N, C-alpha and C positions, 0 to 999 in steps of 0.2 A: 411620940416625936412630935414636939413644941410646934405647931406652926408662925410664922414670922407675923407681928404685927403690922410691921411698917413695909413697904412696897420698896427695892430700892430705888435710888435717885437717877438712874440710866433707865429705867424703865419708864419709871412715871413720863422724866419725861419725855421719853420714845413715845408713848401713847399719847400724849400733848403735840406731838408731831402729828399724831394717826389722826386725833381729829381733826388738828386743821385741817389737815389733805380730804380729809371726810366730807368736813363742812363747806369748803371750797367747794370739791367736786360738785355737790348738792348744790350750790347756786344762795348757799344761808351768809348771811353778812353776820357780823357783832351784833348790829342794831335788828336783824331778825329773827332770831334762834328765839326770843319773846315767843314766835308764832307756832315752836312745839314743846313748848312747857319749860324752856330752860330762862337762865337770868344771864345776862351778858358777863356779870360779874363772875357768875360758875365757870363759864365757858372757860373766860381769859385767865381766871385761875389753874381750871386741866390744863387749856393748851399751852402756859409758860410751863408745867411741870410743877408749880406750888403744889395742889396738890395731887391726890388719884384719886380713880372715880371709880363704881363697881363696874363689871359686866353688865351690870343690869341697866342699867345705867346709858350706857353704850351705845345699850342693842335699842 
């Protein structure tokens, strides 16, 4: 059975909403995510459901 190469859009959007929730709960702003090794632009694209991310990156 061949694995899907892209996540369905609804899952990517839900993942983005979860990232927003966890980021704000942790007290991070978009401007402060560089302190944890992420670029603001990357976080924004994940949160807006434009790109999917890996479980590794989320952890």
